[in-house]
PyMOL Python script that loads the backbone (N, CA, C, O; Angstrom):
from pymol import cmd

cmd.read_pdbstr("""\
ATOM      1  N   UNK A   1      12.187  12.335  -6.515  1.00  0.00           N
ATOM      2  CA  UNK A   1      10.934  12.604  -5.841  1.00  0.00           C
ATOM      3  C   UNK A   1      11.217  12.972  -4.399  1.00  0.00           C
ATOM      4  O   UNK A   1      12.057  12.352  -3.747  1.00  0.00           O
ATOM      5  N   UNK A   2      10.528  13.967  -3.905  1.00  0.00           N
ATOM      6  CA  UNK A   2      10.783  14.427  -2.545  1.00  0.00           C
ATOM      7  C   UNK A   2      10.067  13.592  -1.496  1.00  0.00           C
ATOM      8  O   UNK A   2      10.484  13.588  -0.338  1.00  0.00           O
ATOM      9  N   UNK A   3       9.008  12.886  -1.858  1.00  0.00           N
ATOM     10  CA  UNK A   3       8.270  12.079  -0.896  1.00  0.00           C
ATOM     11  C   UNK A   3       7.205  12.891  -0.177  1.00  0.00           C
ATOM     12  O   UNK A   3       6.837  13.983  -0.609  1.00  0.00           O
ATOM     13  N   UNK A   4       6.720  12.344   0.916  1.00  0.00           N
ATOM     14  CA  UNK A   4       5.656  12.968   1.688  1.00  0.00           C
ATOM     15  C   UNK A   4       6.198  14.135   2.502  1.00  0.00           C
ATOM     16  O   UNK A   4       7.288  14.055   3.068  1.00  0.00           O
ATOM     17  N   UNK A   5       5.424  15.225   2.556  1.00  0.00           N
ATOM     18  CA  UNK A   5       5.790  16.405   3.347  1.00  0.00           C
ATOM     19  C   UNK A   5       4.642  16.721   4.302  1.00  0.00           C
ATOM     20  O   UNK A   5       3.472  16.593   3.942  1.00  0.00           O
ATOM     21  N   UNK A   6       4.979  17.126   5.499  1.00  0.00           N
ATOM     22  CA  UNK A   6       3.982  17.471   6.523  1.00  0.00           C
ATOM     23  C   UNK A   6       3.333  18.792   6.166  1.00  0.00           C
ATOM     24  O   UNK A   6       4.024  19.755   5.835  1.00  0.00           O
ATOM     25  N   UNK A   7       1.997  18.849   6.230  1.00  0.00           N
ATOM     26  CA  UNK A   7       1.247  20.082   5.996  1.00  0.00           C
ATOM     27  C   UNK A   7       0.462  20.414   7.264  1.00  0.00           C
ATOM     28  O   UNK A   7       0.519  19.672   8.244  1.00  0.00           O
ATOM     29  N   UNK A   8      -0.266  21.523   7.244  1.00  0.00           N
ATOM     30  CA  UNK A   8      -1.005  21.925   8.446  1.00  0.00           C
ATOM     31  C   UNK A   8      -2.121  20.953   8.802  1.00  0.00           C
ATOM     32  O   UNK A   8      -2.460  20.809   9.976  1.00  0.00           O
ATOM     33  N   UNK A   9      -2.701  20.279   7.802  1.00  0.00           N
ATOM     34  CA  UNK A   9      -3.801  19.357   8.102  1.00  0.00           C
ATOM     35  C   UNK A   9      -3.512  17.913   7.716  1.00  0.00           C
ATOM     36  O   UNK A   9      -4.432  17.099   7.629  1.00  0.00           O
ATOM     37  N   UNK A  10      -2.249  17.587   7.485  1.00  0.00           N
ATOM     38  CA  UNK A  10      -1.908  16.202   7.150  1.00  0.00           C
ATOM     39  C   UNK A  10      -0.579  16.075   6.440  1.00  0.00           C
ATOM     40  O   UNK A  10       0.448  16.558   6.916  1.00  0.00           O
ATOM     41  N   UNK A  11      -0.612  15.409   5.278  1.00  0.00           N
ATOM     42  CA  UNK A  11       0.587  15.119   4.501  1.00  0.00           C
ATOM     43  C   UNK A  11       0.286  15.326   3.025  1.00  0.00           C
ATOM     44  O   UNK A  11      -0.851  15.139   2.590  1.00  0.00           O
ATOM     45  N   UNK A  12       1.300  15.713   2.248  1.00  0.00           N
ATOM     46  CA  UNK A  12       1.116  15.900   0.811  1.00  0.00           C
ATOM     47  C   UNK A  12       2.370  15.467   0.068  1.00  0.00           C
ATOM     48  O   UNK A  12       3.478  15.501   0.602  1.00  0.00           O
ATOM     49  N   UNK A  13       2.163  15.060  -1.182  1.00  0.00           N
ATOM     50  CA  UNK A  13       3.272  14.678  -2.039  1.00  0.00           C
ATOM     51  C   UNK A  13       2.973  15.170  -3.452  1.00  0.00           C
ATOM     52  O   UNK A  13       1.979  14.773  -4.059  1.00  0.00           O
ATOM     53  N   UNK A  14       3.839  16.036  -3.970  1.00  0.00           N
ATOM     54  CA  UNK A  14       3.754  16.475  -5.359  1.00  0.00           C
ATOM     55  C   UNK A  14       4.563  15.504  -6.202  1.00  0.00           C
ATOM     56  O   UNK A  14       5.704  15.193  -5.859  1.00  0.00           O
ATOM     57  N   UNK A  15       3.993  15.023  -7.295  1.00  0.00           N
ATOM     58  CA  UNK A  15       4.686  14.033  -8.107  1.00  0.00           C
ATOM     59  C   UNK A  15       5.763  14.634  -8.998  1.00  0.00           C
ATOM     60  O   UNK A  15       6.503  13.898  -9.651  1.00  0.00           O
ATOM     61  N   UNK A  16       5.864  15.968  -9.037  1.00  0.00           N
ATOM     62  CA  UNK A  16       6.952  16.576  -9.800  1.00  0.00           C
ATOM     63  C   UNK A  16       8.221  16.705  -8.966  1.00  0.00           C
ATOM     64  O   UNK A  16       9.236  17.209  -9.447  1.00  0.00           O
ATOM     65  N   UNK A  17       8.163  16.249  -7.719  1.00  0.00           N
ATOM     66  CA  UNK A  17       9.339  16.266  -6.860  1.00  0.00           C
ATOM     67  C   UNK A  17       9.480  17.496  -5.980  1.00  0.00           C
ATOM     68  O   UNK A  17      10.374  17.545  -5.135  1.00  0.00           O
ATOM     69  N   UNK A  18       8.614  18.495  -6.159  1.00  0.00           N
ATOM     70  CA  UNK A  18       8.693  19.669  -5.302  1.00  0.00           C
ATOM     71  C   UNK A  18       8.107  19.353  -3.933  1.00  0.00           C
ATOM     72  O   UNK A  18       7.359  18.388  -3.776  1.00  0.00           O
ATOM     73  N   UNK A  19       8.445  20.158  -2.961  1.00  0.00           N
ATOM     74  CA  UNK A  19       8.005  19.954  -1.586  1.00  0.00           C
ATOM     75  C   UNK A  19       6.511  20.246  -1.468  1.00  0.00           C
ATOM     76  O   UNK A  19       6.076  21.375  -1.700  1.00  0.00           O
ATOM     77  N   UNK A  20       5.732  19.237  -1.111  1.00  0.00           N
ATOM     78  CA  UNK A  20       4.288  19.369  -0.990  1.00  0.00           C
ATOM     79  C   UNK A  20       3.829  20.285   0.123  1.00  0.00           C
ATOM     80  O   UNK A  20       2.683  20.735   0.113  1.00  0.00           O
ATOM     81  N   UNK A  21       4.693  20.574   1.085  1.00  0.00           N
ATOM     82  CA  UNK A  21       4.340  21.495   2.161  1.00  0.00           C
ATOM     83  C   UNK A  21       4.526  22.948   1.722  1.00  0.00           C
ATOM     84  O   UNK A  21       3.891  23.852   2.266  1.00  0.00           O
ATOM     85  N   UNK A  22       5.388  23.165   0.746  1.00  0.00           N
ATOM     86  CA  UNK A  22       5.698  24.527   0.303  1.00  0.00           C
ATOM     87  C   UNK A  22       4.991  24.920  -0.987  1.00  0.00           C
ATOM     88  O   UNK A  22       4.725  26.101  -1.211  1.00  0.00           O
ATOM     89  N   UNK A  23       4.688  23.953  -1.829  1.00  0.00           N
ATOM     90  CA  UNK A  23       4.127  24.229  -3.149  1.00  0.00           C
ATOM     91  C   UNK A  23       2.968  23.287  -3.439  1.00  0.00           C
ATOM     92  O   UNK A  23       2.942  22.147  -2.975  1.00  0.00           O
ATOM     93  N   UNK A  24       2.019  23.780  -4.207  1.00  0.00           N
ATOM     94  CA  UNK A  24       0.935  22.942  -4.716  1.00  0.00           C
ATOM     95  C   UNK A  24       1.166  22.766  -6.201  1.00  0.00           C
ATOM     96  O   UNK A  24       1.112  23.735  -6.958  1.00  0.00           O
ATOM     97  N   UNK A  25       1.424  21.534  -6.628  1.00  0.00           N
ATOM     98  CA  UNK A  25       1.569  21.255  -8.049  1.00  0.00           C
ATOM     99  C   UNK A  25       0.849  19.953  -8.362  1.00  0.00           C
ATOM    100  O   UNK A  25       0.610  19.128  -7.481  1.00  0.00           O
ATOM    101  N   UNK A  26       0.514  19.791  -9.612  1.00  0.00           N
ATOM    102  CA  UNK A  26      -0.249  18.629 -10.055  1.00  0.00           C
ATOM    103  C   UNK A  26       0.630  17.693 -10.869  1.00  0.00           C
ATOM    104  O   UNK A  26       1.527  18.149 -11.578  1.00  0.00           O
ATOM    105  N   UNK A  27       0.390  16.412 -10.777  1.00  0.00           N
ATOM    106  CA  UNK A  27      -0.518  15.728  -9.871  1.00  0.00           C
ATOM    107  C   UNK A  27       0.018  15.717  -8.443  1.00  0.00           C
ATOM    108  O   UNK A  27       1.207  15.930  -8.206  1.00  0.00           O
ATOM    109  N   UNK A  28      -0.879  15.467  -7.508  1.00  0.00           N
ATOM    110  CA  UNK A  28      -0.543  15.569  -6.086  1.00  0.00           C
ATOM    111  C   UNK A  28      -1.390  14.586  -5.284  1.00  0.00           C
ATOM    112  O   UNK A  28      -2.547  14.328  -5.617  1.00  0.00           O
ATOM    113  N   UNK A  29      -0.805  14.049  -4.233  1.00  0.00           N
ATOM    114  CA  UNK A  29      -1.523  13.210  -3.279  1.00  0.00           C
ATOM    115  C   UNK A  29      -1.587  13.946  -1.953  1.00  0.00           C
ATOM    116  O   UNK A  29      -0.636  14.625  -1.565  1.00  0.00           O
ATOM    117  N   UNK A  30      -2.702  13.811  -1.263  1.00  0.00           N
ATOM    118  CA  UNK A  30      -2.830  14.399   0.068  1.00  0.00           C
ATOM    119  C   UNK A  30      -3.490  13.395   1.006  1.00  0.00           C
ATOM    120  O   UNK A  30      -4.381  12.643   0.611  1.00  0.00           O
ATOM    121  N   UNK A  31      -3.043  13.401   2.230  1.00  0.00           N
ATOM    122  CA  UNK A  31      -3.700  12.700   3.332  1.00  0.00           C
ATOM    123  C   UNK A  31      -4.104  13.773   4.321  1.00  0.00           C
ATOM    124  O   UNK A  31      -3.270  14.546   4.791  1.00  0.00           O
ATOM    125  N   UNK A  32      -5.395  13.817   4.636  1.00  0.00           N
ATOM    126  CA  UNK A  32      -5.895  14.813   5.582  1.00  0.00           C
ATOM    127  C   UNK A  32      -6.525  14.091   6.757  1.00  0.00           C
ATOM    128  O   UNK A  32      -7.209  13.080   6.595  1.00  0.00           O
ATOM    129  N   UNK A  33      -6.286  14.621   7.927  1.00  0.00           N
ATOM    130  CA  UNK A  33      -6.849  14.048   9.135  1.00  0.00           C
ATOM    131  C   UNK A  33      -8.355  14.305   9.160  1.00  0.00           C
ATOM    132  O   UNK A  33      -8.813  15.412   8.875  1.00  0.00           O
ATOM    133  N   UNK A  34      -9.117  13.266   9.504  1.00  0.00           N
ATOM    134  CA  UNK A  34     -10.566  13.413   9.628  1.00  0.00           C
ATOM    135  C   UNK A  34     -11.035  12.634  10.851  1.00  0.00           C
ATOM    136  O   UNK A  34     -10.259  11.904  11.468  1.00  0.00           O
ATOM    137  N   UNK A  35     -12.294  12.792  11.190  1.00  0.00           N
ATOM    138  CA  UNK A  35     -12.830  12.091  12.355  1.00  0.00           C
ATOM    139  C   UNK A  35     -12.857  10.572  12.157  1.00  0.00           C
ATOM    140  O   UNK A  35     -12.955   9.821  13.128  1.00  0.00           O
ATOM    141  N   UNK A  36     -12.769  10.123  10.911  1.00  0.00           N
ATOM    142  CA  UNK A  36     -12.782   8.692  10.602  1.00  0.00           C
ATOM    143  C   UNK A  36     -11.392   8.151  10.273  1.00  0.00           C
ATOM    144  O   UNK A  36     -11.264   7.025   9.793  1.00  0.00           O
ATOM    145  N   UNK A  37     -10.369   8.932  10.522  1.00  0.00           N
ATOM    146  CA  UNK A  37      -9.006   8.513  10.202  1.00  0.00           C
ATOM    147  C   UNK A  37      -8.436   9.397   9.107  1.00  0.00           C
ATOM    148  O   UNK A  37      -8.713  10.597   9.073  1.00  0.00           O
ATOM    149  N   UNK A  38      -7.655   8.830   8.226  1.00  0.00           N
ATOM    150  CA  UNK A  38      -7.031   9.586   7.156  1.00  0.00           C
ATOM    151  C   UNK A  38      -7.932   9.636   5.932  1.00  0.00           C
ATOM    152  O   UNK A  38      -8.444   8.611   5.484  1.00  0.00           O
ATOM    153  N   UNK A  39      -8.119  10.835   5.396  1.00  0.00           N
ATOM    154  CA  UNK A  39      -8.861  11.060   4.152  1.00  0.00           C
ATOM    155  C   UNK A  39      -7.824  11.206   3.047  1.00  0.00           C
ATOM    156  O   UNK A  39      -6.949  12.068   3.130  1.00  0.00           O
ATOM    157  N   UNK A  40      -7.911  10.387   2.029  1.00  0.00           N
ATOM    158  CA  UNK A  40      -6.917  10.358   0.967  1.00  0.00           C
ATOM    159  C   UNK A  40      -7.468  10.997  -0.299  1.00  0.00           C
ATOM    160  O   UNK A  40      -8.528  10.608  -0.788  1.00  0.00           O
ATOM    161  N   UNK A  41      -6.735  11.988  -0.832  1.00  0.00           N
ATOM    162  CA  UNK A  41      -7.147  12.699  -2.043  1.00  0.00           C
ATOM    163  C   UNK A  41      -6.060  12.592  -3.094  1.00  0.00           C
ATOM    164  O   UNK A  41      -4.870  12.639  -2.782  1.00  0.00           O
ATOM    165  N   UNK A  42      -6.475  12.448  -4.335  1.00  0.00           N
ATOM    166  CA  UNK A  42      -5.553  12.442  -5.457  1.00  0.00           C
ATOM    167  C   UNK A  42      -5.968  13.579  -6.384  1.00  0.00           C
ATOM    168  O   UNK A  42      -7.079  13.572  -6.914  1.00  0.00           O
ATOM    169  N   UNK A  43      -5.088  14.550  -6.583  1.00  0.00           N
ATOM    170  CA  UNK A  43      -5.338  15.666  -7.483  1.00  0.00           C
ATOM    171  C   UNK A  43      -4.734  15.311  -8.833  1.00  0.00           C
ATOM    172  O   UNK A  43      -3.529  15.082  -8.938  1.00  0.00           O
ATOM    173  N   UNK A  44      -5.565  15.263  -9.860  1.00  0.00           N
ATOM    174  CA  UNK A  44      -5.136  14.836 -11.182  1.00  0.00           C
ATOM    175  C   UNK A  44      -4.514  15.980 -11.973  1.00  0.00           C
ATOM    176  O   UNK A  44      -4.595  17.137 -11.562  1.00  0.00           O
ATOM    177  N   UNK A  45      -3.907  15.666 -13.080  1.00  0.00           N
ATOM    178  CA  UNK A  45      -3.215  16.647 -13.912  1.00  0.00           C
ATOM    179  C   UNK A  45      -4.151  17.766 -14.360  1.00  0.00           C
ATOM    180  O   UNK A  45      -3.717  18.910 -14.493  1.00  0.00           O
ATOM    181  N   UNK A  46      -5.428  17.459 -14.596  1.00  0.00           N
ATOM    182  CA  UNK A  46      -6.383  18.461 -15.072  1.00  0.00           C
ATOM    183  C   UNK A  46      -6.950  19.338 -13.947  1.00  0.00           C
ATOM    184  O   UNK A  46      -7.782  20.209 -14.201  1.00  0.00           O
ATOM    185  N   UNK A  47      -6.502  19.112 -12.710  1.00  0.00           N
ATOM    186  CA  UNK A  47      -6.957  19.908 -11.574  1.00  0.00           C
ATOM    187  C   UNK A  47      -8.122  19.300 -10.815  1.00  0.00           C
ATOM    188  O   UNK A  47      -8.461  19.764  -9.726  1.00  0.00           O
ATOM    189  N   UNK A  48      -8.739  18.269 -11.373  1.00  0.00           N
ATOM    190  CA  UNK A  48      -9.820  17.612 -10.649  1.00  0.00           C
ATOM    191  C   UNK A  48      -9.239  16.772  -9.516  1.00  0.00           C
ATOM    192  O   UNK A  48      -8.046  16.467  -9.504  1.00  0.00           O
ATOM    193  N   UNK A  49     -10.078  16.408  -8.586  1.00  0.00           N
ATOM    194  CA  UNK A  49      -9.602  15.594  -7.468  1.00  0.00           C
ATOM    195  C   UNK A  49     -10.489  14.382  -7.284  1.00  0.00           C
ATOM    196  O   UNK A  49     -11.680  14.405  -7.595  1.00  0.00           O
ATOM    197  N   UNK A  50      -9.891  13.334  -6.779  1.00  0.00           N
ATOM    198  CA  UNK A  50     -10.616  12.107  -6.461  1.00  0.00           C
ATOM    199  C   UNK A  50     -10.300  11.731  -5.023  1.00  0.00           C
ATOM    200  O   UNK A  50      -9.139  11.680  -4.616  1.00  0.00           O
ATOM    201  N   UNK A  51     -11.347  11.470  -4.269  1.00  0.00           N
ATOM    202  CA  UNK A  51     -11.138  10.929  -2.924  1.00  0.00           C
ATOM    203  C   UNK A  51     -11.088   9.424  -3.088  1.00  0.00           C
ATOM    204  O   UNK A  51     -11.981   8.825  -3.687  1.00  0.00           O
ATOM    205  N   UNK A  52     -10.051   8.821  -2.558  1.00  0.00           N
ATOM    206  CA  UNK A  52      -9.898   7.382  -2.729  1.00  0.00           C
ATOM    207  C   UNK A  52     -10.349   6.657  -1.482  1.00  0.00           C
ATOM    208  O   UNK A  52     -10.157   7.131  -0.362  1.00  0.00           O
ATOM    209  N   UNK A  53     -10.943   5.517  -1.688  1.00  0.00           N
ATOM    210  CA  UNK A  53     -11.480   4.729  -0.579  1.00  0.00           C
ATOM    211  C   UNK A  53     -10.357   4.190   0.293  1.00  0.00           C
ATOM    212  O   UNK A  53      -9.223   4.026  -0.159  1.00  0.00           O
ATOM    213  N   UNK A  54     -10.687   3.923   1.530  1.00  0.00           N
ATOM    214  CA  UNK A  54      -9.736   3.272   2.421  1.00  0.00           C
ATOM    215  C   UNK A  54      -8.766   4.201   3.111  1.00  0.00           C
ATOM    216  O   UNK A  54      -7.746   3.750   3.631  1.00  0.00           O
ATOM    217  N   UNK A  55      -9.059   5.481   3.129  1.00  0.00           N
ATOM    218  CA  UNK A  55      -8.155   6.420   3.768  1.00  0.00           C
ATOM    219  C   UNK A  55      -8.026   6.248   5.265  1.00  0.00           C
ATOM    220  O   UNK A  55      -7.081   6.756   5.869  1.00  0.00           O
ATOM    221  N   UNK A  56      -8.959   5.540   5.871  1.00  0.00           N
ATOM    222  CA  UNK A  56      -8.903   5.368   7.314  1.00  0.00           C
ATOM    223  C   UNK A  56      -8.098   4.111   7.678  1.00  0.00           C
ATOM    224  O   UNK A  56      -8.547   3.279   8.465  1.00  0.00           O
ATOM    225  N   UNK A  57      -6.936   3.995   7.106  1.00  0.00           N
ATOM    226  CA  UNK A  57      -6.067   2.846   7.356  1.00  0.00           C
ATOM    227  C   UNK A  57      -5.614   2.839   8.819  1.00  0.00           C
ATOM    228  O   UNK A  57      -5.704   3.848   9.519  1.00  0.00           O
ATOM    229  N   UNK A  58      -5.133   1.693   9.256  1.00  0.00           N
ATOM    230  CA  UNK A  58      -4.746   1.499  10.659  1.00  0.00           C
ATOM    231  C   UNK A  58      -3.662   2.458  11.132  1.00  0.00           C
ATOM    232  O   UNK A  58      -3.668   2.885  12.287  1.00  0.00           O
ATOM    233  N   UNK A  59      -2.736   2.796  10.248  1.00  0.00           N
ATOM    234  CA  UNK A  59      -1.631   3.657  10.647  1.00  0.00           C
ATOM    235  C   UNK A  59      -1.341   4.661   9.538  1.00  0.00           C
ATOM    236  O   UNK A  59      -1.820   4.514   8.414  1.00  0.00           O
ATOM    237  N   UNK A  60      -0.575   5.655   9.856  1.00  0.00           N
ATOM    238  CA  UNK A  60      -0.175   6.652   8.869  1.00  0.00           C
ATOM    239  C   UNK A  60       0.625   5.988   7.754  1.00  0.00           C
ATOM    240  O   UNK A  60       0.407   6.278   6.577  1.00  0.00           O
ATOM    241  N   UNK A  61       1.526   5.120   8.106  1.00  0.00           N
ATOM    242  CA  UNK A  61       2.342   4.433   7.098  1.00  0.00           C
ATOM    243  C   UNK A  61       1.449   3.625   6.148  1.00  0.00           C
ATOM    244  O   UNK A  61       1.664   3.635   4.936  1.00  0.00           O
ATOM    245  N   UNK A  62       0.459   2.932   6.693  1.00  0.00           N
ATOM    246  CA  UNK A  62      -0.464   2.155   5.868  1.00  0.00           C
ATOM    247  C   UNK A  62      -1.312   3.072   4.989  1.00  0.00           C
ATOM    248  O   UNK A  62      -1.575   2.740   3.833  1.00  0.00           O
ATOM    249  N   UNK A  63      -1.745   4.221   5.515  1.00  0.00           N
ATOM    250  CA  UNK A  63      -2.538   5.165   4.739  1.00  0.00           C
ATOM    251  C   UNK A  63      -1.724   5.731   3.581  1.00  0.00           C
ATOM    252  O   UNK A  63      -2.251   5.894   2.480  1.00  0.00           O
ATOM    253  N   UNK A  64      -0.444   6.034   3.815  1.00  0.00           N
ATOM    254  CA  UNK A  64       0.423   6.531   2.743  1.00  0.00           C
ATOM    255  C   UNK A  64       0.602   5.472   1.664  1.00  0.00           C
ATOM    256  O   UNK A  64       0.510   5.777   0.475  1.00  0.00           O
ATOM    257  N   UNK A  65       0.856   4.245   2.064  1.00  0.00           N
ATOM    258  CA  UNK A  65       1.052   3.159   1.098  1.00  0.00           C
ATOM    259  C   UNK A  65      -0.214   2.944   0.265  1.00  0.00           C
ATOM    260  O   UNK A  65      -0.133   2.745  -0.947  1.00  0.00           O
ATOM    261  N   UNK A  66      -1.371   2.982   0.907  1.00  0.00           N
ATOM    262  CA  UNK A  66      -2.633   2.794   0.204  1.00  0.00           C
ATOM    263  C   UNK A  66      -2.894   3.948  -0.761  1.00  0.00           C
ATOM    264  O   UNK A  66      -3.355   3.726  -1.880  1.00  0.00           O
ATOM    265  N   UNK A  67      -2.607   5.165  -0.342  1.00  0.00           N
ATOM    266  CA  UNK A  67      -2.793   6.332  -1.212  1.00  0.00           C
ATOM    267  C   UNK A  67      -1.936   6.221  -2.462  1.00  0.00           C
ATOM    268  O   UNK A  67      -2.398   6.522  -3.563  1.00  0.00           O
ATOM    269  N   UNK A  68      -0.695   5.791  -2.302  1.00  0.00           N
ATOM    270  CA  UNK A  68       0.207   5.633  -3.451  1.00  0.00           C
ATOM    271  C   UNK A  68      -0.305   4.543  -4.380  1.00  0.00           C
ATOM    272  O   UNK A  68      -0.325   4.723  -5.597  1.00  0.00           O
ATOM    273  N   UNK A  69      -0.717   3.424  -3.819  1.00  0.00           N
ATOM    274  CA  UNK A  69      -1.225   2.326  -4.638  1.00  0.00           C
ATOM    275  C   UNK A  69      -2.442   2.760  -5.446  1.00  0.00           C
ATOM    276  O   UNK A  69      -2.534   2.466  -6.638  1.00  0.00           O
ATOM    277  N   UNK A  70      -3.366   3.450  -4.812  1.00  0.00           N
ATOM    278  CA  UNK A  70      -4.571   3.891  -5.507  1.00  0.00           C
ATOM    279  C   UNK A  70      -4.251   4.971  -6.536  1.00  0.00           C
ATOM    280  O   UNK A  70      -4.893   5.030  -7.585  1.00  0.00           O
ATOM    281  N   UNK A  71      -3.275   5.821  -6.255  1.00  0.00           N
ATOM    282  CA  UNK A  71      -2.877   6.857  -7.204  1.00  0.00           C
ATOM    283  C   UNK A  71      -2.303   6.236  -8.476  1.00  0.00           C
ATOM    284  O   UNK A  71      -2.501   6.766  -9.569  1.00  0.00           O
ATOM    285  N   UNK A  72      -1.603   5.131  -8.339  1.00  0.00           N
ATOM    286  CA  UNK A  72      -1.081   4.447  -9.523  1.00  0.00           C
ATOM    287  C   UNK A  72      -2.221   4.100 -10.489  1.00  0.00           C
ATOM    288  O   UNK A  72      -2.088   4.274 -11.700  1.00  0.00           O
ATOM    289  N   UNK A  73      -3.325   3.616  -9.952  1.00  0.00           N
ATOM    290  CA  UNK A  73      -4.462   3.258 -10.789  1.00  0.00           C
ATOM    291  C   UNK A  73      -5.133   4.501 -11.394  1.00  0.00           C
ATOM    292  O   UNK A  73      -5.539   4.482 -12.556  1.00  0.00           O
ATOM    293  N   UNK A  74      -5.247   5.566 -10.616  1.00  0.00           N
ATOM    294  CA  UNK A  74      -5.892   6.785 -11.094  1.00  0.00           C
ATOM    295  C   UNK A  74      -5.052   7.539 -12.118  1.00  0.00           C
ATOM    296  O   UNK A  74      -5.585   8.057 -13.099  1.00  0.00           O
ATOM    297  N   UNK A  75      -3.749   7.601 -11.894  1.00  0.00           N
ATOM    298  CA  UNK A  75      -2.873   8.425 -12.732  1.00  0.00           C
ATOM    299  C   UNK A  75      -2.342   7.687 -13.946  1.00  0.00           C
ATOM    300  O   UNK A  75      -1.926   8.316 -14.920  1.00  0.00           O
ATOM    301  N   UNK A  76      -2.349   6.368 -13.903  1.00  0.00           N
ATOM    302  CA  UNK A  76      -1.919   5.590 -15.046  1.00  0.00           C
ATOM    303  C   UNK A  76      -0.410   5.441 -15.162  1.00  0.00           C
ATOM    304  O   UNK A  76       0.347   5.951 -14.335  1.00  0.00           O
ATOM    305  N   UNK A  77       0.014   4.730 -16.206  1.00  0.00           N
ATOM    306  CA  UNK A  77       1.431   4.385 -16.352  1.00  0.00           C
ATOM    307  C   UNK A  77       2.355   5.584 -16.572  1.00  0.00           C
ATOM    308  O   UNK A  77       3.556   5.489 -16.318  1.00  0.00           O
ATOM    309  N   UNK A  78       1.819   6.696 -17.035  1.00  0.00           N
ATOM    310  CA  UNK A  78       2.653   7.877 -17.253  1.00  0.00           C
ATOM    311  C   UNK A  78       3.251   8.442 -15.978  1.00  0.00           C
ATOM    312  O   UNK A  78       4.253   9.155 -16.031  1.00  0.00           O
ATOM    313  N   UNK A  79       2.659   8.138 -14.838  1.00  0.00           N
ATOM    314  CA  UNK A  79       3.151   8.632 -13.550  1.00  0.00           C
ATOM    315  C   UNK A  79       3.668   7.528 -12.646  1.00  0.00           C
ATOM    316  O   UNK A  79       4.055   7.784 -11.506  1.00  0.00           O
ATOM    317  N   UNK A  80       3.676   6.320 -13.143  1.00  0.00           N
ATOM    318  CA  UNK A  80       4.105   5.177 -12.325  1.00  0.00           C
ATOM    319  C   UNK A  80       5.523   5.359 -11.823  1.00  0.00           C
ATOM    320  O   UNK A  80       5.814   5.034 -10.672  1.00  0.00           O
ATOM    321  N   UNK A  81       6.400   5.866 -12.649  1.00  0.00           N
ATOM    322  CA  UNK A  81       7.799   6.032 -12.239  1.00  0.00           C
ATOM    323  C   UNK A  81       7.939   7.016 -11.100  1.00  0.00           C
ATOM    324  O   UNK A  81       8.812   6.857 -10.246  1.00  0.00           O
ATOM    325  N   UNK A  82       7.090   8.032 -11.073  1.00  0.00           N
ATOM    326  CA  UNK A  82       7.147   9.035  -9.989  1.00  0.00           C
ATOM    327  C   UNK A  82       6.690   8.461  -8.666  1.00  0.00           C
ATOM    328  O   UNK A  82       6.990   9.015  -7.609  1.00  0.00           O
ATOM    329  N   UNK A  83       5.969   7.360  -8.716  1.00  0.00           N
ATOM    330  CA  UNK A  83       5.446   6.755  -7.494  1.00  0.00           C
ATOM    331  C   UNK A  83       6.316   5.592  -6.990  1.00  0.00           C
ATOM    332  O   UNK A  83       5.968   4.958  -5.994  1.00  0.00           O
ATOM    333  N   UNK A  84       7.431   5.306  -7.656  1.00  0.00           N
ATOM    334  CA  UNK A  84       8.332   4.222  -7.244  1.00  0.00           C
ATOM    335  C   UNK A  84       9.755   4.708  -7.145  1.00  0.00           C
ATOM    336  O   UNK A  84      10.203   5.389  -8.067  1.00  0.00           O
ATOM    337  N   UNK A  85      10.483   4.420  -6.126  1.00  0.00           N
ATOM    338  CA  UNK A  85       9.965   4.113  -4.794  1.00  0.00           C
ATOM    339  C   UNK A  85       9.579   5.399  -4.091  1.00  0.00           C
ATOM    340  O   UNK A  85      10.147   6.456  -4.362  1.00  0.00           O
ATOM    341  N   UNK A  86       8.629   5.312  -3.205  1.00  0.00           N
ATOM    342  CA  UNK A  86       8.184   6.487  -2.446  1.00  0.00           C
ATOM    343  C   UNK A  86       8.686   6.357  -1.019  1.00  0.00           C
ATOM    344  O   UNK A  86       8.356   5.389  -0.334  1.00  0.00           O
ATOM    345  N   UNK A  87       9.481   7.321  -0.559  1.00  0.00           N
ATOM    346  CA  UNK A  87       9.931   7.280   0.842  1.00  0.00           C
ATOM    347  C   UNK A  87       8.728   7.309   1.791  1.00  0.00           C
ATOM    348  O   UNK A  87       7.799   8.091   1.590  1.00  0.00           O
ATOM    349  N   UNK A  88       8.744   6.479   2.799  1.00  0.00           N
ATOM    350  CA  UNK A  88       7.609   6.357   3.719  1.00  0.00           C
ATOM    351  C   UNK A  88       7.564   7.448   4.770  1.00  0.00           C
ATOM    352  O   UNK A  88       6.489   7.717   5.307  1.00  0.00           O
ATOM    353  N   UNK A  89       8.637   8.065   5.078  1.00  0.00           N
ATOM    354  CA  UNK A  89       8.763   9.091   6.119  1.00  0.00           C
ATOM    355  C   UNK A  89       7.584   9.267   6.995  1.00  0.00           C
ATOM    356  O   UNK A  89       7.604  10.106   7.895  1.00  0.00           O
TER     357      UNK A  89
END
""", "prot")
cmd.dss("prot")
cmd.show_as("cartoon", "prot")
cmd.util.cbc("prot")
cmd.orient("prot")
């Protein structure tokens, strides 16, 4: 897994291991900067997206950890291995 990659409006992680800053692939996690802090999105295998609660975590590191934890619940056990361990970068 490549981990989190910096994008123009935040951070992204493709669960297939490709660079989230260079490619969009599913499933995918994104953190986008917003006026309320970090907005966390999970793009599912079918192309739909879910905004997960709690994106306005205290720090970027906390927002990334929360996004990964919530993605585990959304994506299920089939993607659990791709989410462990996730580099915090």
